[in-house]
C-alpha positions as CSV (number, residue, x, y, z in Angstrom):
1,X,239.0,200.7,85.2
2,X,235.3,203.2,86.0
3,X,232.5,201.3,85.8
4,X,231.0,203.7,83.3
5,X,234.3,203.0,81.2
6,X,233.7,199.6,80.3
7,X,232.6,197.9,77.2
8,X,229.1,197.8,76.4
9,X,229.1,193.9,76.8
10,X,231.1,193.7,79.4
11,X,229.0,192.8,82.5
12,X,229.7,194.6,85.9
13,X,228.9,192.0,89.1
14,X,229.0,194.7,91.7
15,X,228.8,194.4,95.5
16,X,226.5,197.1,97.5
17,X,229.8,199.0,98.6
18,X,231.0,199.2,94.8
19,X,227.4,200.6,93.5
20,X,227.3,202.8,96.0
21,X,230.8,204.3,95.3
22,X,229.7,204.2,91.5
23,X,226.9,206.2,91.8
24,X,228.6,208.7,93.9
25,X,231.3,209.4,90.9
26,X,228.3,208.9,88.4
27,X,225.0,210.6,89.4
28,X,224.7,214.3,88.2
29,X,223.0,215.6,90.9
30,X,225.9,215.4,92.9
31,X,227.9,217.1,90.1
32,X,225.6,219.9,90.3
33,X,226.4,220.2,93.9
34,X,229.7,220.2,93.9
35,X,229.3,223.1,91.4
36,X,227.1,225.1,93.1
37,X,230.0,224.9,96.2
38,X,232.0,225.8,93.3
39,X,229.9,229.1,92.8
40,X,229.4,230.0,96.5
41,X,233.2,230.0,97.0
42,X,233.3,232.4,94.3
43,X,230.9,234.4,95.9
44,X,233.3,235.1,99.0
45,X,235.7,236.3,97.2
46,X,233.3,238.8,95.5
47,X,232.0,240.1,99.4
48,X,236.0,240.2,100.3
49,X,236.2,242.7,97.5
50,X,234.1,245.7,99.4
51,X,237.3,246.0,101.7
52,X,239.2,246.9,98.3
53,X,239.3,250.8,97.4
54,X,237.6,251.5,94.1
55,X,239.3,253.2,91.6
56,X,237.3,254.7,88.3
57,X,238.7,256.0,85.7
58,X,237.8,257.8,82.4
59,X,239.3,259.3,79.1
60,X,236.7,261.3,76.9
61,X,236.9,263.4,73.5
62,X,234.0,264.9,72.2
63,X,232.9,267.6,69.7
64,X,229.6,269.6,70.8
65,X,228.3,272.7,71.2
66,X,229.4,275.4,74.0
67,X,225.9,277.1,74.9
68,X,225.2,277.6,78.3
69,X,222.0,278.7,81.0
70,X,221.6,279.4,83.9
71,X,219.2,277.7,86.3
72,X,219.4,274.7,88.3
73,X,218.8,270.9,87.1
74,X,217.6,268.3,88.7
75,X,219.6,264.9,89.0
76,X,219.0,263.0,86.4
77,X,220.6,260.5,83.3
78,X,219.8,261.7,80.4
79,X,221.1,265.3,79.7
80,X,224.7,265.7,79.5
81,X,226.7,268.1,82.3
82,X,228.4,271.3,81.5
83,X,230.7,273.4,83.1
84,X,231.3,277.5,82.4
85,X,229.6,280.8,82.5
86,X,226.5,281.7,80.6
87,X,227.8,283.0,77.1
88,X,224.7,284.8,76.3
89,X,224.6,282.7,73.2
90,X,222.8,280.4,71.2
91,X,224.4,279.1,67.8
92,X,225.5,275.8,66.4
93,X,228.7,276.7,66.3
94,X,231.0,273.3,67.9
95,X,234.4,273.1,69.5
96,X,236.5,270.2,70.6
97,X,236.5,268.8,74.4
98,X,238.6,266.5,76.2
99,X,239.0,264.7,79.2
100,X,241.1,262.0,81.7
101,X,241.0,261.3,84.9
102,X,240.5,259.0,87.8
103,X,238.4,259.0,91.3
104,X,239.7,256.6,94.0
105,X,237.1,255.9,96.8
106,X,237.4,253.9,100.0
107,X,235.3,252.7,102.7
108,X,237.8,253.2,105.5
109,X,235.0,251.8,108.2
110,X,231.4,250.8,108.1
111,X,230.1,249.2,111.4
112,X,230.5,245.8,109.9
113,X,228.2,246.0,107.0
114,X,230.9,244.7,104.7
115,X,232.1,241.5,107.5
116,X,228.6,240.9,107.5
117,X,227.9,240.3,104.2
118,X,230.8,238.1,104.1
119,X,229.2,236.2,106.5
120,X,226.6,235.8,104.4
121,X,228.9,234.4,101.6
122,X,230.3,232.3,103.8
123,X,227.2,230.8,105.3
124,X,226.0,230.3,101.8
125,X,229.0,228.1,101.0
126,X,228.4,226.0,104.0
127,X,224.9,225.5,103.1
128,X,226.0,224.3,99.7
129,X,228.7,222.2,101.4
130,X,226.2,220.5,103.6
131,X,224.0,219.6,100.5
132,X,226.6,218.3,98.7
133,X,226.8,215.7,101.9
134,X,223.1,215.4,101.8
135,X,222.6,214.8,98.0
136,X,226.0,212.1,98.4
137,X,223.9,210.7,101.8
138,X,220.6,210.1,99.7
139,X,222.3,208.8,96.6
140,X,223.9,206.7,98.6
141,X,220.7,205.8,100.4
142,X,218.7,205.2,97.0
143,X,221.3,203.4,95.6
144,X,221.1,200.6,98.3
145,X,218.1,200.3,98.5
146,X,217.8,199.7,94.4
147,X,220.5,197.2,95.4
148,X,218.4,195.1,97.7
149,X,215.5,195.7,95.4
150,X,217.2,194.0,92.8
151,X,218.8,191.3,94.9
152,X,215.3,190.5,96.0
153,X,213.9,190.3,92.7
154,X,217.2,187.9,91.8
155,X,216.1,185.8,94.6
156,X,211.8,185.9,93.7
157,X,213.5,184.6,90.3
158,X,215.6,181.7,91.4
159,X,212.6,180.3,93.6
160,X,210.1,181.0,90.6
161,X,212.4,178.3,88.8
162,X,212.4,176.1,91.5
163,X,208.8,175.9,91.2
164,X,208.8,175.8,87.6
165,X,210.6,173.1,87.5
166,X,208.7,170.4,90.0
167,X,205.7,172.2,87.9
168,X,207.7,170.6,84.7
169,X,208.0,167.3,86.7
170,X,204.3,167.2,87.6
171,X,203.3,167.5,84.5
172,X,205.6,164.6,82.8
173,X,204.7,162.6,85.7
174,X,201.3,162.9,85.2
175,X,201.2,162.7,81.6
176,X,203.0,159.7,82.0
177,X,200.7,157.9,83.6
178,X,197.2,159.5,81.8
179,X,199.0,158.1,78.7
180,X,198.8,154.5,80.4
181,X,195.8,155.2,81.6
182,X,196.2,155.2,85.2
183,X,194.8,158.6,86.0
184,X,192.0,160.6,84.4
185,X,192.7,163.8,81.9
186,X,191.3,165.9,83.9
187,X,194.5,165.4,86.4
188,X,197.0,166.4,83.6
189,X,194.7,169.6,82.4
190,X,194.9,170.7,86.1
191,X,199.1,170.2,86.2
192,X,199.4,171.9,83.1
193,X,197.3,174.9,84.6
194,X,200.0,174.9,87.4
195,X,202.8,175.1,85.1
196,X,201.5,178.0,83.3
197,X,201.1,179.6,86.8
198,X,204.2,178.8,87.2
199,X,205.9,179.9,84.1
200,X,204.0,183.6,84.6
201,X,205.4,184.0,87.8
202,X,208.6,183.2,86.6
203,X,208.1,185.8,84.1
204,X,206.7,189.0,86.5
205,X,209.7,187.9,88.3
206,X,211.7,188.0,85.2
207,X,209.9,191.6,84.8
208,X,210.8,192.6,88.7
209,X,214.5,192.1,87.8
210,X,214.9,193.9,84.5
211,X,213.2,196.7,86.0
212,X,215.6,196.6,88.9
213,X,218.8,196.6,87.0
214,X,217.3,199.7,84.9
215,X,216.9,201.5,88.5
216,X,220.3,200.0,89.5
217,X,221.8,201.3,86.7
218,X,220.7,204.7,86.3
219,X,223.0,205.5,89.5
220,X,226.1,203.5,88.9
221,X,226.3,204.9,85.5
222,X,225.9,201.8,83.6
223,X,223.6,200.2,80.7
224,X,221.1,197.7,82.4
225,X,222.3,194.7,80.8
226,X,225.3,195.1,82.4
227,X,224.3,194.8,85.9
228,X,224.7,192.0,88.0
229,X,224.6,191.8,91.8
230,X,226.0,189.5,94.0
231,X,224.1,187.9,97.2
232,X,225.7,185.7,99.1
233,X,226.2,187.9,102.3
234,X,222.7,189.6,101.9
235,X,221.3,185.8,102.7
236,X,222.9,185.5,105.9
237,X,221.5,187.4,108.5
238,X,223.3,190.1,109.8
239,X,224.4,190.5,113.4
240,X,222.1,191.5,116.0
241,X,223.7,194.6,117.4
242,X,222.8,196.2,120.8
243,X,220.3,199.7,119.6
244,X,222.0,203.0,121.1
245,X,220.4,206.5,121.1
246,X,219.6,208.9,118.2
247,X,221.2,211.8,117.5
248,X,219.7,213.6,115.0
249,X,221.7,216.4,114.5
250,X,224.6,214.4,112.9
251,X,221.8,213.3,109.9
252,X,223.0,215.1,106.4
253,X,219.6,216.5,106.4
254,X,219.6,217.9,109.6
255,X,222.9,219.3,109.4
256,X,222.1,220.7,105.8
257,X,219.0,222.9,107.7
258,X,221.2,223.9,110.3
259,X,223.3,225.7,107.9
260,X,220.1,227.3,106.3
261,X,219.3,228.8,110.1
262,X,222.8,230.1,109.9
263,X,222.3,231.8,106.6
264,X,219.4,233.4,107.4
265,X,221.1,234.6,110.4
266,X,223.8,236.2,108.7
267,X,221.5,238.1,106.3
268,X,219.5,239.1,109.1
269,X,222.9,240.7,110.6
270,X,223.2,242.6,107.4
271,X,220.1,244.3,107.8
272,X,221.1,245.0,111.3
273,X,224.1,246.8,110.1
274,X,222.4,249.0,107.2
275,X,221.1,251.5,108.8
276,X,224.3,253.3,108.9
277,X,226.4,256.4,107.9
278,X,228.2,255.4,105.4
279,X,232.2,256.9,105.6
280,X,234.0,257.3,102.1
281,X,237.0,258.8,101.2
282,X,237.7,260.2,98.1
283,X,240.6,261.2,95.9
284,X,240.2,262.6,92.0
285,X,243.2,263.5,89.9
286,X,241.5,264.8,86.1
287,X,242.2,267.3,83.5
288,X,240.6,268.9,80.9
289,X,240.6,270.5,77.5
290,X,238.3,273.1,75.6
291,X,238.3,274.8,72.6
292,X,236.0,277.5,73.8
293,X,237.0,280.6,75.5
294,X,234.9,282.6,78.3
295,X,233.9,285.4,75.8
296,X,232.5,282.7,73.5
297,X,235.2,282.7,70.8
298,X,236.4,279.9,69.4
299,X,240.0,278.7,69.4
300,X,239.7,276.3,66.0
301,X,241.8,273.8,64.7
302,X,242.9,271.0,67.2
303,X,242.7,272.8,70.4
304,X,240.6,271.0,72.8
305,X,241.6,267.7,71.9
306,X,244.4,267.0,74.5
307,X,243.7,267.7,78.0
308,X,245.8,270.6,79.2
309,X,243.9,271.9,82.7
310,X,244.7,269.7,85.6
311,X,242.9,269.3,88.7
312,X,243.1,267.2,91.9
313,X,240.5,266.8,94.8
314,X,240.9,265.1,98.3
315,X,237.4,264.9,100.4
316,X,235.5,262.9,102.7
317,X,232.2,261.8,101.9
318,X,229.1,260.9,104.4
319,X,226.2,259.3,103.2
320,X,222.9,258.4,105.2
321,X,219.7,256.9,104.6
322,X,217.2,258.9,106.9
323,X,214.2,258.0,105.5
324,X,215.2,254.3,104.7
325,X,214.6,253.4,108.5
326,X,210.8,252.4,108.1
327,X,211.8,250.1,105.3
328,X,214.7,248.1,106.6
329,X,213.1,247.8,109.6
330,X,210.3,246.1,108.2
331,X,212.6,244.0,106.3
332,X,214.5,243.1,109.1
333,X,211.2,242.0,111.0
334,X,210.2,239.8,108.1
335,X,213.7,238.1,108.2
336,X,213.8,237.6,111.6
337,X,210.3,235.6,110.8
338,X,212.5,233.9,108.5
339,X,214.9,233.0,110.8
340,X,212.3,231.5,113.3
341,X,210.7,229.3,110.4
342,X,213.6,228.0,109.6
343,X,214.1,226.9,113.0
344,X,211.1,225.8,113.8
345,X,211.8,223.6,110.1
346,X,214.9,222.4,111.8
347,X,213.2,221.3,114.7
348,X,210.6,219.3,112.3
349,X,213.5,217.4,110.6
350,X,214.5,216.1,114.0
351,X,211.6,214.6,115.1
352,X,210.8,213.4,112.2
353,X,214.2,211.9,112.0
354,X,213.7,210.6,115.3
355,X,210.4,208.8,114.0
356,X,212.1,207.2,111.2
357,X,214.5,206.0,113.5
358,X,212.2,204.1,116.0
359,X,210.0,203.4,112.7
360,X,212.9,201.4,111.5
361,X,214.0,200.0,114.6
362,X,210.6,198.5,115.2
363,X,210.9,197.3,111.7
364,X,213.6,195.8,112.0
365,X,212.9,194.1,115.3
366,X,209.6,192.3,113.3
367,X,211.9,191.5,110.2
368,X,214.3,189.2,112.2
369,X,211.1,187.5,113.8
370,X,209.9,187.0,110.6
371,X,213.3,185.4,109.3
372,X,213.9,183.1,111.9
373,X,210.7,181.8,111.2
374,X,210.6,181.3,107.3
375,X,212.9,178.4,107.4
376,X,210.4,176.3,109.3
377,X,208.1,177.6,106.9
378,X,210.0,176.2,104.0
379,X,211.1,173.1,106.0
380,X,207.5,172.4,106.3
381,X,206.1,173.4,103.2
382,X,209.0,170.9,101.4
383,X,207.7,168.3,103.4
384,X,204.0,168.6,102.4
385,X,204.9,168.7,98.9
386,X,207.2,165.1,99.5
387,X,203.7,163.8,101.4
388,X,201.6,165.1,99.0
389,X,203.3,163.6,96.0
390,X,204.0,160.2,97.3
391,X,200.0,160.2,98.8
392,X,199.6,161.1,95.3
393,X,201.4,158.1,93.7
394,X,200.0,156.2,96.0
395,X,196.2,157.2,95.1
396,X,195.7,158.4,98.4
397,X,195.7,162.0,97.6
398,X,194.7,164.1,94.3
399,X,196.8,166.4,91.8
400,X,195.1,169.2,93.4
401,X,196.8,168.6,96.8
402,X,200.4,168.4,95.4
403,X,199.9,171.2,93.1
404,X,198.6,173.5,96.6
405,X,201.7,171.9,98.1
406,X,204.5,172.9,95.3
407,X,202.5,176.2,95.3
408,X,203.0,176.7,99.2
409,X,206.8,175.5,99.0
410,X,207.7,178.2,96.0
411,X,206.2,181.2,98.3
412,X,208.0,179.7,101.1
413,X,211.2,179.9,99.2
414,X,210.4,183.2,97.8
415,X,209.3,184.6,101.9
416,X,212.2,183.0,102.7
417,X,214.9,184.5,101.0
418,X,212.8,188.4,100.7
419,X,212.7,187.8,104.9
420,X,216.5,187.9,105.1
421,X,216.6,190.5,102.8
422,X,214.3,192.6,104.4
423,X,216.5,192.5,107.4
424,X,219.1,194.2,105.6
425,X,216.5,196.9,104.5
426,X,215.4,197.6,108.0
427,X,219.3,198.1,109.0
428,X,219.6,200.4,106.1
429,X,216.7,202.4,107.3
430,X,217.9,202.7,110.8
431,X,221.8,203.7,108.8
432,X,219.6,206.0,107.1
433,X,218.2,208.1,110.1
434,X,221.1,207.9,111.8
435,X,222.9,209.6,108.8
436,X,225.7,207.3,108.3
437,X,225.2,204.2,106.4
438,X,229.0,202.9,106.1
439,X,228.6,200.4,109.1
440,X,225.7,199.2,106.8
441,X,227.6,198.6,103.8
442,X,230.7,197.3,105.4
443,X,228.3,194.7,107.3
444,X,226.7,194.1,103.9
445,X,230.0,193.7,101.8
446,X,232.7,191.8,104.4
């Protein structure tokens, strides 16, 4: 059953791999990228239709006057065109007119312009696919990081709960001795203050857990109260594998930017193919009907409603935008600059990924050293609590020493759990810079 379809009262215990998989299925930004791919696929089909002949057809019936004048009229889209001789009359008598016809136009060759437009559409689809991959990758990384954050908050709660338990035991012990007048009342006040501090720390940790569940829930598609994560594997230090060289060009971020460069180059090629003649083969067949004679008389009745005079034509047209040279060349220069900018941005991304990778490796090394030291810190702090408690019970120590030792132990337990989780978090950052977190997910789950 998909996580999003589970009942509202059902709690989902997620591994980190399950959380990432659910996020890839449910997070809306992935669906957005998928639909962008569908749109660009349609754009490719649209660009390919330019190779097909164009067929325009028309059928028309009108009732109009037939007054005509001699002279030229510049191209425009307002006045209807009229054919026939000048009649030398000017009246409002109308006749029927009709027309039906078709025009077929086909461009047999275009010096690579249509192919370049198809290349642009194809590059756009490749960019959309790369964007989807990058989005999926980023969602995976963010989800895994949210999972680790929630796991860290849960471990803090466990350590804080242990601290509250120790503080409660201390309060009960001191209260009994104060009631027996073996200890001053100030000791009980200090013990109760330490208990209040421990409970505050626990409440803060529980708040962090609630926030962590809310953050993770938005990715996996369930309610925050349904989220539970398992930390058994994450509390074990991962195997220290030898480092290898980074291939930044394989990162989805770099791959997406490389497709941007290809798209801009394809758009530049379209401009380079634009300043060429356009050759069009044309064929037309049409028929017209009119209720007017060339001498100005009208036939009357329904004459002109049916087309009764036929014509056809075959031709070959050549058009060339002579004075577009300057504007096209200016656009080419602008597009070439865009290509150079996107290429530089690609180098910037690979440089930043390399820096992130080096930083992540340094963080990983430091996190491992810290994780190796924190068990000693926990062991020593636990021994300090036992010694301070024994000294206090024997009258050789103070309540302050016991309280300080207990707080030190609680912090040491928190540091120990977070140190191991921080090793996994550093590994995640290394994987994020490399562009593949699947090895990380396998190591964190198996």
